[in-house]
C-alpha positions in Angstrom: 131.8 83.2 82.3 130.4 85.6 84.9 126.7 85.6 85.6 125.1 88.7 87.0 122.2 88.5 89.3 119.8 91.2 88.3 118.3 92.3 91.6 116.4 95.3 90.1 114.7 93.1 87.5 113.7 90.5 90.2 112.2 93.2 92.4 110.2 94.6 89.4 108.9 91.2 88.6 107.8 90.7 92.2 105.9 94.0 92.1 104.2 93.0 88.8 103.2 89.6 90.1 101.8 91.1 93.4 100.0 93.8 91.4 98.3 91.1 89.2 97.3 89.0 92.3 95.8 92.1 93.9 93.8 92.9 90.8 92.5 89.4 90.7 91.6 89.4 94.3 89.7 92.7 94.1 88.0 91.5 90.9 86.9 88.2 92.5 86.0 89.4 96.0 84.6 92.9 95.5 82.9 92.7 92.2 80.9 90.4 89.9 83.4 90.7 87.1 84.8 87.7 85.2 88.0 88.2 83.4 86.0 88.5 80.2 83.7 91.2 81.5 86.6 93.2 83.0 88.3 92.9 79.6 85.3 94.3 77.8 84.9 97.2 80.3 88.6 98.3 80.0 88.8 97.6 76.3 91.4 94.8 76.5 91.4 91.2 75.4 90.6 88.6 78.0 94.0 87.1 77.4 95.6 90.5 78.3 93.7 90.6 81.6 94.7 87.0 82.3 98.4 87.9 81.6 98.1 91.0 83.9 96.6 88.9 86.7 99.3 86.3 86.4 102.1 88.9 86.5 103.2 88.0 83.0 103.0 91.6 81.6 103.6 95.1 82.9 100.4 97.1 82.4 100.6 100.8 81.6 99.4 103.4 84.1 96.6 104.2 81.7 95.5 100.5 81.8 95.8 100.5 85.6 93.6 103.6 85.8 91.0 102.0 83.6 91.0 98.8 85.7 90.8 100.7 89.0 87.9 102.8 87.7 85.9 99.7 86.5 86.6 97.9 89.8 85.6 101.1 91.7 88.9 101.4 93.7 91.6 104.0 93.8 94.7 103.1 91.8 96.8 102.9 94.9 94.6 100.0 96.1 96.0 97.9 93.3 99.4 98.2 95.0 98.4 97.1 98.5 
């Protein structure tokens, strides 16, 4: 049996994890938002915010725009 190493998928996962860590860092360092408060402001569940911050889900651009607006940063700052 031949196993294929999915480089593209691994790179995508790295970006999603890094994105989540960056969102968490901005939320914790720059604002007074808990995960629960952020979830309320962007109209998501706290569990969804937790999954985004852990890199377990791939948020939509619409969700990222909402998060950036609430955290008062430009969306590009979420990818630094």
